[in-house]
DOSE-785890 format. One line per 8 residues: for each residue x, y, z of C-alpha. Coordinates in steps of 0.1 Angstrom, whole numbers, plus 5000, padded with zeros to 4 digits. Layout:
BEGIN
X,Y,Z ~ ... .
This chain:
BEGIN
7519,7339,5929 ~ 7513,7313,5902 ~ 7547,7291,5900 ~ 7565,7300,5868 ~ 7562,7266,5851 ~ 7522,7270,5851 ~ 7508,7279,5817 ~ 7503,7316,5823 .
7480,7319,5790 ~ 7452,7291,5807 ~ 7456,7307,5842 ~ 7453,7344,5832 ~ 7423,7337,5812 ~ 7404,7321,5840 ~ 7413,7352,5862 ~ 7406,7379,5835 .
7368,7360,5829 ~ 7363,7359,5867 ~ 7358,7326,5868 ~ 7382,7321,5899 ~ 7405,7345,5913 ~ 7444,7343,5919 ~ 7443,7327,5954 ~ 7415,7302,5947 .
7435,7293,5914 ~ 7469,7287,5933 ~ 7451,7263,5960 ~ 7435,7244,5934 ~ 7468,7245,5914 ~ 7488,7229,5940 ~ 7462,7199,5944 ~ 7460,7194,5911 .
7500,7191,5907 ~ 7494,7165,5938 ~ 7473,7148,5920 ~ 7495,7147,5889 ~ 7466,7161,5868 ~ 7460,7192,5843 ~ 7447,7222,5861 ~ 7417,7223,5835 .
7408,7187,5840 ~ 7410,7189,5876 ~ 7387,7217,5875 ~ 7360,7202,5856 ~ 7366,7168,5874 ~ 7360,7184,5909 ~ 7328,7203,5896 ~ 7345,7235,5902 .
7341,7249,5868 ~ 7318,7232,5837 ~ 7340,7227,5802 ~ 7319,7250,5786 ~ 7327,7278,5812 ~ 7364,7274,5802 ~ 7363,7269,5764 ~ 7342,7300,5762 .
7367,7321,5785 ~ 7400,7308,5765 ~ 7381,7320,5733 ~ 7371,7352,5745 ~ 7406,7360,5762 ~ 7429,7344,5737 ~ 7409,7349,5706 ~ 7409,7311,5696 .
7381,7292,5677 ~ 7359,7270,5696 ~ 7354,7236,5679 ~ 7328,7208,5687 ~ 7346,7176,5678 ~ 7317,7158,5678 ~ 7304,7173,5647 ~ 7340,7176,5628 .
7344,7150,5605 ~ 7386,7148,5604 ~ 7408,7134,5575 ~ 7417,7100,5582 ~ 7453,7112,5567 ~ 7457,7140,5589 ~ 7457,7115,5620 ~ 7481,7088,5604 .
7505,7119,5603 ~ 7505,7122,5641 ~ 7514,7092,5662 ~ 7491,7082,5688 ~ 7514,7088,5714 ~ 7520,7122,5705 ~ 7484,7133,5705 ~ 7475,7113,5735 .
7510,7124,5758 ~ 7500,7160,5753 ~ 7464,7153,5754 ~ 7451,7172,5717 ~ 7434,7162,5687 ~ 7449,7168,5652 ~ 7422,7187,5632 ~ 7436,7195,5599 .
7466,7199,5581 ~ 7474,7226,5556 ~ 7510,7227,5541 ~ 7534,7229,5572 ~ 7508,7243,5599 ~ 7488,7215,5616 ~ 7457,7226,5635 ~ 7451,7209,5669 .
7422,7207,5689 ~ 7430,7213,5730 ~ 7418,7221,5762 ~ 7445,7244,5777 ~ 7466,7259,5753 ~ 7500,7243,5751 ~ 7533,7257,5766 ~ 7560,7271,5748 .
7582,7239,5752 ~ 7552,7213,5743 ~ 7548,7235,5713 ~ 7585,7229,5704 ~ 7586,7190,5713 ~ 7554,7188,5687 ~ 7574,7208,5663 ~ 7604,7185,5669 .
7588,7153,5664 ~ 7563,7163,5636 ~ 7577,7190,5618 ~ 7548,7209,5619 ~ 7540,7245,5631 ~ 7509,7246,5655 ~ 7475,7263,5654 ~ 7456,7258,5684 .
7415,7254,5684 ~ 7397,7253,5720 ~ 7372,7221,5727 ~ 7365,7204,5758 ~ 7385,7177,5773 ~ 7353,7151,5770 ~ 7355,7159,5733 ~ 7390,7154,5727 .
7388,7118,5749 ~ 7362,7108,5728 ~ 7378,7120,5693 ~ 7410,7101,5702 ~ 7391,7069,5711 ~ 7367,7073,5677 ~ 7403,7082,5654 ~ 7430,7065,5672 .
7410,7032,5686 ~ 7403,7023,5723 ~ 7431,7020,5746 ~ 7456,7029,5713 ~ 7480,7049,5738 ~ 7484,7018,5761 ~ 7487,6992,5728 ~ 7512,7017,5714 .
7534,7018,5748 ~ 7533,6980,5753 ~ 7547,6976,5715 ~ 7573,7005,5719 ~ 7584,6990,5751 ~ 7587,6954,5739 ~ 7586,6952,5701 ~ 7590,6915,5704 .
7554,6908,5714 ~ 7541,6919,5684 ~ 7529,6885,5659 ~ 7548,6856,5677 ~ 7531,6827,5665 ~ 7538,6788,5670 ~ 7539,6780,5634 ~ 7528,6745,5642 .
7497,6756,5659 ~ 7490,6791,5646 ~ 7482,6798,5683 ~ 7501,6829,5701 ~ 7530,6818,5725 ~ 7524,6832,5760 ~ 7549,6836,5792 ~ 7517,6834,5813 .
7534,6843,5846 ~ 7551,6876,5829 ~ 7519,6886,5808 ~ 7497,6883,5837 ~ 7521,6907,5858 ~ 7525,6930,5830 ~ 7510,6963,5845 ~ 7503,6978,5811 .
7482,6946,5800 ~ 7464,6953,5832 ~ 7456,6985,5824 ~ 7446,6976,5788 ~ 7421,6953,5804 ~ 7408,6977,5827 ~ 7402,7002,5800 ~ 7383,6980,5781 .
7362,6971,5813 ~ 7360,7006,5821 ~ 7347,7017,5787 ~ 7319,6992,5786 ~ 7308,7002,5821 ~ 7305,7040,5806 ~ 7287,7031,5775 ~ 7261,7016,5794 .
7270,6980,5781 ~ 7256,6949,5795 ~ 7287,6924,5781 ~ 7319,6925,5766 ~ 7325,6898,5738 ~ 7358,6887,5727 ~ 7361,6870,5695 ~ 7390,6855,5680 .
7393,6848,5641 ~ 7419,6833,5615 ~ 7434,6869,5614 ~ 7418,6891,5633 ~ 7402,6897,5669 ~ 7369,6917,5675 ~ 7361,6934,5708 ~ 7322,6942,5711 .
7297,6958,5734 ~ 7264,6947,5738 ~ 7246,6983,5746 ~ 7207,6983,5749 ~ 7204,6946,5736 ~ 7226,6950,5703 ~ 7263,6941,5698 ~ 7285,6974,5688 .
7320,6974,5679 ~ 7344,6985,5706 ~ 7365,6999,5681 ~ 7400,6987,5694 ~ 7430,6991,5673 ~ 7437,6961,5649 ~ 7469,6958,5670 ~ 7451,6944,5701 .
7451,6911,5680 ~ 7489,6906,5693 ~ 7477,6908,5731 ~ 7447,6884,5729 ~ 7464,6856,5750 ~ 7473,6882,5777 ~ 7443,6899,5777 ~ 7425,6863,5781 .
7450,6856,5810 ~ 7450,6887,5828 ~ 7410,6881,5827 ~ 7412,6846,5837 ~ 7435,6856,5868 ~ 7406,6880,5880 ~ 7379,6854,5874 ~ 7397,6828,5894 .
7398,6806,5863 ~ 7424,6781,5851 ~ 7447,6801,5827 ~ 7463,6769,5812 ~ 7429,6751,5801 ~ 7419,6762,5768 ~ 7401,6731,5752 ~ 7368,6732,5779 .
7344,6758,5785 ~ 7349,6777,5819 ~ 7329,6800,5840 ~ 7340,6822,5867 ~ 7334,6859,5882 ~ 7355,6887,5896 ~ 7349,6921,5915 ~ 7361,6954,5902 .
7356,6988,5911 ~ 7353,7024,5893 ~ 7348,7056,5909 ~ 7310,7055,5916 ~ 7304,7016,5916 ~ 7314,6978,5925 ~ 7310,6955,5895 ~ 7302,6920,5895 .
7319,6906,5860 ~ 7305,6873,5852 ~ 7332,6854,5831 ~ 7326,6826,5805 ~ 7350,6812,5776 ~ 7347,6785,5750 ~ 7373,6773,5730 ~ 7371,6779,5694 .
7395,6767,5663 ~ 7416,6802,5667 ~ 7415,6809,5704 ~ 7392,6812,5732 ~ 7361,6833,5728 ~ 7351,6849,5762 ~ 7319,6868,5768 ~ 7321,6893,5804 .
7283,6901,5819 ~ 7287,6935,5836 ~ 7265,6935,5866 ~ 7261,6967,5890 ~ 7265,6951,5926 ~ 7239,6982,5942 ~ 7215,6995,5915 ~ 7185,7015,5920 .
7156,6992,5914 ~ 7127,7008,5890 ~ 7090,7007,5899 ~ 7068,6990,5875 ~ 7058,7021,5855 ~ 7097,7028,5848 ~ 7099,6994,5836 ~ 7071,6998,5809 .
7038,6991,5825 ~ 7011,7012,5814 ~ 6986,7026,5841 ~ 6963,6996,5834 ~ 6990,6970,5836 ~ 7004,6987,5865 ~ 6973,6983,5882 ~ 6967,6945,5874 .
7000,6935,5882 ~ 7000,6953,5914 ~ 6969,6938,5923 ~ 6987,6904,5910 ~ 7015,6908,5932 ~ 7001,6916,5965 ~ 6977,6883,5964 ~ 6981,6862,5995 .
6992,6831,5978 ~ 6999,6817,5945 ~ 7023,6816,5915 ~ 7034,6845,5891 ~ 7052,6832,5862 ~ 7071,6859,5839 ~ 7082,6843,5808 ~ 7102,6852,5777 .
7137,6844,5761 ~ 7171,6849,5779 ~ 7178,6885,5783 ~ 7143,6898,5781 ~ 7143,6915,5816 ~ 7125,6885,5836 ~ 7143,6890,5867 ~ 7146,6927,5866 .
7108,6923,5866 ~ 7110,6904,5897 ~ 7134,6925,5914 ~ 7106,6954,5908 ~ 7081,6932,5921 ~ 7101,6923,5952 ~ 7109,6957,5959 ~ 7073,6971,5959 .
7064,6944,5984 ~ 7091,6942,6007 ~ 7086,6957,6042 ~ 7099,6944,6077 ~ 7066,6923,6083 ~ 7076,6896,6054 ~ 7099,6871,6050 ~ 7114,6872,6018 .
7136,6844,6001 ~ 7151,6841,5966 ~ 7169,6813,5950 ~ 7188,6828,5917 ~ 7219,6819,5894 ~ 7234,6839,5898 ~ 7224,6869,5920 ~ 7221,6895,5901 .
7214,6928,5924 ~ 7216,6926,5962 ~ 7186,6937,5979 ~ 7184,6951,6013 ~ 7161,6932,6039 ~ 7159,6898,6013 ~ 7176,6867,6022 ~ 7191,6860,5986 .
7209,6819,5977 ~ 7225,6812,5950 ~ 7226,6777,5937 ~ 7257,6757,5926 ~ 7251,6728,5904 ~ 7290,6719,5912 ~ 7277,6707,5947 ~ 7244,6694,5935 .
7228,6723,5948 ~ 7198,6735,5925 ~ 7168,6752,5925 ~ 7145,6724,5942 ~ 7173,6715,5964 ~ 7172,6751,5976 ~ 7132,6752,5975 ~ 7126,6722,5996 .
7152,6737,6022 ~ 7137,6773,6024 ~ 7104,6763,6035 ~ 7117,6752,6069 ~ 7126,6792,6072 ~ 7090,6803,6070 ~ 7092,6824,6043 ~ 7061,6846,6033 .
7075,6849,5998 ~ 7096,6830,5976 ~ 7112,6839,5943 ~ 7125,6809,5922 ~ 7149,6821,5897 ~ 7136,6797,5869 ~ 7116,6769,5866 ~ 7134,6742,5842 .
7118,6708,5852 ~ 7086,6691,5869 ~ 7104,6689,5904 ~ 7111,6724,5909 ~ 7078,6733,5890 ~ 7061,6710,5915 ~ 7074,6719,5945 ~ 7071,6758,5938 .
7033,6752,5929 ~ 7026,6731,5961 ~ 7043,6759,5978 ~ 7020,6782,5969 ~ 6989,6759,5975 ~ 7001,6757,6010 ~ 6996,6798,6013 ~ 7026,6812,5999 .
7033,6836,5971 ~ 7057,6827,5948 ~ 7073,6843,5918 ~ 7096,6827,5892 ~ 7101,6828,5853 ~ 7100,6805,5825 ~ 7113,6804,5787 ~ 7084,6805,5765 .
7071,6828,5738 ~ 7041,6841,5752 ~ 7020,6841,5784 ~ 6997,6811,5769 ~ 7025,6788,5762 ~ 7035,6787,5798 ~ 7006,6769,5805 ~ 7015,6740,5780 .
7050,6744,5790 ~ 7043,6733,5825 ~ 7019,6705,5814 ~ 7045,6690,5790 ~ 7068,6689,5820 ~ 7046,6667,5837 ~ 7030,6691,5863 ~ 6989,6682,5865 .
6966,6706,5846 ~ 6946,6711,5878 ~ 6975,6717,5900 ~ 6983,6747,5873 ~ 6949,6758,5875 ~ 6942,6759,5910 ~ 6981,6774,5921 ~ 6992,6799,5891 .
6977,6836,5895 ~ 6987,6846,5861 ~ 7019,6845,5835 ~ 7034,6875,5822 ~ 7054,6876,5790 ~ 7075,6903,5781 ~ 7099,6915,5755 ~ 7126,6945,5758 .
7123,6973,5731 ~ 7150,7001,5726 ~ 7135,7037,5734 ~ 7139,7066,5706 ~ 7168,7088,5717 ~ 7150,7120,5735 ~ 7181,7142,5720 ~ 7172,7133,5681 .
7138,7122,5681 ~ 7116,7129,5651 ~ 7086,7123,5632 ~ 7088,7094,5608 ~ 7067,7098,5576 ~ 7085,7066,5559 ~ 7071,7040,5577 ~ 7055,7015,5554 .
7019,7018,5549 ~ 7008,6983,5557 ~ 7025,6988,5594 ~ 7005,7018,5598 ~ 6974,6995,5586 ~ 6980,6971,5611 ~ 6984,6993,5639 ~ 6954,7011,5632 .
6938,6975,5632 ~ 6953,6963,5662 ~ 6947,6992,5685 ~ 6913,7005,5668 ~ 6922,7036,5651 ~ 6893,7046,5626 ~ 6923,7055,5602 ~ 6961,7052,5601 .
6963,7085,5590 ~ 6955,7094,5629 ~ 6987,7077,5638 ~ 7020,7098,5644 ~ 7049,7076,5646 ~ 7087,7086,5655 ~ 7122,7078,5651 ~ 7159,7088,5665 .
7178,7101,5639 ~ 7212,7097,5652 ~ 7233,7115,5672 ~ 7264,7117,5698 ~ 7241,7109,5728 ~ 7231,7078,5714 ~ 7261,7071,5694 ~ 7242,7072,5661 .
7216,7044,5667 ~ 7191,7066,5674 ~ 7180,7047,5704 ~ 7190,7053,5739 ~ 7180,7029,5767 ~ 7151,7000,5768 ~ 7118,6996,5779 ~ 7096,6965,5787 .
7064,6955,5766 ~ 7041,6931,5784 ~ 7009,6906,5780 ~ 6995,6897,5814 ~ 6974,6867,5811 ~ 6951,6866,5844 ~ 6940,6831,5854 ~ 6906,6835,5854 .
6875,6813,5859 ~ 6871,6804,5822 ~ 6908,6803,5822 ~ 6912,6778,5844 ~ 6883,6756,5831 ~ 6901,6756,5797 ~ 6931,6744,5813 ~ 6918,6714,5829 .
6907,6703,5794 ~ 6944,6703,5782 ~ 6939,6727,5756 ~ 6964,6744,5732 ~ 6979,6775,5735 ~ 6959,6794,5710 ~ 6927,6785,5726 ~ 6940,6799,5763 .
6952,6829,5744 ~ 6920,6836,5726 ~ 6900,6832,5760 ~ 6922,6856,5778 ~ 6919,6878,5747 ~ 6880,6878,5751 ~ 6885,6889,5787 ~ 6904,6919,5778 .
6943,6907,5777 ~ 6965,6932,5751 ~ 6990,6910,5732 ~ 7026,6917,5732 ~ 7022,6928,5698 ~ 6994,6952,5704 ~ 7013,6966,5737 ~ 7044,6974,5713 .
7021,6992,5692 ~ 7008,7012,5718 ~ 7045,7022,5728 ~ 7051,7031,5690 ~ 7019,7053,5692 ~ 7030,7073,5725 ~ 7064,7078,5708 ~ 7083,7057,5731 .
7096,7033,5704 ~ 7100,7026,5666 ~ 7075,6996,5648 ~ 7114,6982,5636 ~ 7113,6973,5675 ~ 7080,6958,5681 ~ 7087,6939,5647 ~ 7118,6925,5659 .
7105,6909,5690 ~ 7071,6898,5685 ~ 7053,6875,5662 ~ 7025,6890,5636 ~ 6988,6880,5652 ~ 6961,6867,5629 ~ 6925,6857,5638 ~ 6912,6851,5663 .
6937,6874,5681 ~ 6932,6907,5664 ~ 6907,6919,5637 ~ 6915,6921,5600 ~ 6885,6940,5585 ~ 6892,6969,5562 ~ 6864,6989,5576 ~ 6845,6993,5606 .
6875,6992,5629 ~ 6873,6987,5669 ~ 6875,7021,5685 ~ 6876,7003,5722 ~ 6916,7007,5723 ~ 6914,6967,5737 ~ 6924,6935,5721 ~ 6895,6922,5702 .
6890,6885,5691 ~ 6888,6887,5650 ~ 6852,6874,5642 ~ 6861,6870,5606 ~ 6845,6896,5580 ~ 6812,6906,5578 ~ 6794,6897,5545 ~ 6755,6899,5537 .
6746,6896,5572 ~ 6772,6863,5579 ~ 6803,6858,5595 ~ 6830,6846,5569 ~ 6848,6823,5586 ~ 6882,6829,5597 ~ 6890,6801,5623 ~ 6880,6765,5626 .
6854,6767,5651 ~ 6820,6758,5644 ~ 6793,6781,5637 ~ 6754,6778,5639 ~ 6741,6796,5608 ~ 6702,6795,5616 ~ 6674,6819,5627 ~ 6678,6821,5666 .
6662,6846,5690 ~ 6686,6870,5706 ~ 6675,6894,5732 ~ 6698,6924,5743 ~ 6699,6954,5765 ~ 6726,6981,5763 ~ 6750,6979,5797 ~ 6766,7007,5818 .
6785,7012,5849 ~ 6763,7022,5881 ~ 6776,7057,5891 ~ 6779,7047,5928 ~ 6793,7015,5918 ~ 6818,7017,5892 ~ 6823,6977,5892 ~ 6790,6971,5888 .
6772,6968,5853 ~ 6733,6978,5851 ~ 6710,6977,5818 ~ 6699,7011,5806 ~ 6667,6994,5793 ~ 6645,6967,5789 ~ 6655,6934,5768 ~ 6649,6940,5728 .
6642,6908,5710 ~ 6662,6904,5675 ~ 6675,6876,5654 ~ 6706,6861,5647 ~ 6717,6837,5620 ~ 6757,6835,5629 ~ 6767,6823,5663 ~ 6799,6811,5670 .
6823,6800,5701 ~ 6834,6834,5705 ~ 6805,6857,5696 ~ 6776,6865,5672 ~ 6764,6889,5649 ~ 6730,6905,5639 ~ 6717,6934,5621 ~ 6699,6960,5639 .
6678,6992,5626 ~ 6701,7009,5650 ~ 6738,7018,5650 ~ 6755,7007,5685 ~ 6787,7021,5695 ~ 6817,7001,5691 ~ 6830,6990,5724 ~ 6795,6995,5740 .
6791,6968,5764 ~ 6760,6944,5758 ~ 6738,6920,5779 ~ 6724,6889,5758 ~ 6703,6857,5759 ~ 6709,6836,5732 ~ 6683,6808,5727 ~ 6703,6780,5710 .
6672,6757,5710 ~ 6685,6729,5730 ~ 6653,6728,5750 ~ 6666,6747,5779 ~ 6670,6782,5793 ~ 6687,6808,5768 ~ 6724,6811,5774 ~ 6733,6846,5792 .
6761,6863,5786 ~ 6780,6898,5788 ~ 6794,6909,5751 ~ 6811,6939,5736 ~ 6806,6952,5703 ~ 6837,6951,5681 ~ 6825,6961,5645 ~ 6799,6979,5632 .
6791,6983,5592 ~ 6763,6998,5571 ~ 6742,6972,5558 ~ 6713,6978,5540 ~ 6677,7001,5539 ~ 6693,7019,5572 ~ 6702,6989,5587 ~ 6738,6979,5605 .
6758,6948,5610 ~ 6766,6941,5644 ~ 6795,6920,5657 ~ 6797,6911,5692 ~ 6824,6890,5711 ~ 6817,6873,5750 ~ 6829,6889,5778 ~ 6818,6866,5803 .
6795,6837,5802 ~ 6795,6808,5828 ~ 6815,6778,5818 ~ 6788,6755,5821 ~ 6771,6779,5794 ~ 6799,6779,5770 ~ 6803,6742,5773 ~ 6765,6740,5761 .
6771,6763,5732 ~ 6798,6747,5720 ~ 6780,6711,5724 ~ 6751,6727,5704 ~ 6774,6739,5679 ~ 6792,6706,5675 ~ 6756,6690,5671 ~ 6744,6710,5645 .
6775,6710,5624 .
């Protein structure tokens, strides 16, 4: 039989609802009592019953109303009438107060003596409604604040801790030994860290100000208030001292920045904490980076690569040698991308070594080294040493100086595959960054396989996703132009309404957007000339590179993220990267070089590149892929003669009696009148507009042209202009 002290209302309801028989219930009860847990909490935590099952059973058997605390708005005055220590101890949430009747949400109906205690403490009669234990826990945090019960217990136990300040310095006076050993402070710190981990936070920020302390979590790249009670400011010194001891820092040193690390354990994960402090006028500010020591490494598609980019990227990381640079600002996910690369190519036949600061994820089968600047062990030193260990693949956490860059590049030239990161705004800027460091352009051109720029954008919450009809018209127009839609009306844009699953933000999780600059023959030729980043990007776009902004717009159109996220992390792209014509928008779905506006058979100048505005003979033919060999293009008919009066370094336009399809591949021979053979090239149609008399203005840009022919073209343009 069940013990008399057991809440018979609760247990009888479970039996009557046939969720458990009495024998099984007795066994579970004994185990719950051994663990000092309430029976209902124990049954849910062990997966024996679901919380919703128990709520439904109690509601039906006891004729109690079931409520959803997530959707209820509880009056602040009601919360203030019930002390947190009472609500926390008896595990209920006050919902409403009508006269002397207090409605409380519980998971298990309170026993008679518990009801008597509440009546004695508060002077109210109680009315019960049923909800889940998780709802009660979240409501207590929401309305009373995180760890409010712990803070209340500390203040009740030792009221003298409230507001002790040194008048001369306006800083809390702390007994370091006593505070560091106080189990209540330890529990408070543990609650803060655990809550951050459970909410998927990557960082905890502790920031002191004149009359308050702000605790914030960085979730999905955005700082969110941790919702600690205002009384937490009285424990700033104790909290910082506790964390410093965990991270093996000097707790008495408050004038200098400090960095340390600690390892903590949760029920299902071991966490690596990276702790950093800086002095401020009102105390030390601390940031704690939370890194899981073990994690499931994502594949390229889950990181955000679309099918085309994933294929291109896999071809790059399977190269036998060369350097692959991933670029972007701090916190843009560069290291995660490199870990995904290593995970894809990691096998027992290869020796892979990484040099990192810090080691963010532990990977089986890979030798990982952490640099230590305190003993002069930096990236360059580590890179020189690991070459003696016969690696096949190397990952260098970051290239910061010429020495590291030179060693990494020369390592690639000797037959190794090297991955690394750079801090630049886009892929093309990485070339100029390396040259500015002092790396010779010929070394960059001959060793680097590709530069990949990336950013992180938040993903729309799947639980509250809905179509957004309020997006600004100019944003829709930019998306249509960038991706080649005929009309902005074709575009559907989504947003997150905000729900409990996403903490009301409308976003849950993050994904990456990419820009892959493949260092092909044309790009190498340009690198050797020490060009500006804009010129390199222009050439890359001409070869089909999709920019960060365009990749972001693809995610918007696919309903993954919102325009606001893309606008927040990318720069607006003007010519020559993206077309800006009001009509005749490219249908190819690929990025294209802005050729300026077509007007009366001419291309209106949109850039500073020279143009050749005179009659010139052009021979062209439509190209298509060979069905037997998809990588080979063949002409569909013989050459057709035409005349152009507008040729530039990036493309040309002419008037034809026939309408070509946007995106069509066209082989062309341009007679540039320099006394030599015509310039041969492969082009793509990017714009088609009606002209007059059933004729059409056709604009094309170069996809492929021999470097020597491109140089001839540029020289001729400069001679004429």
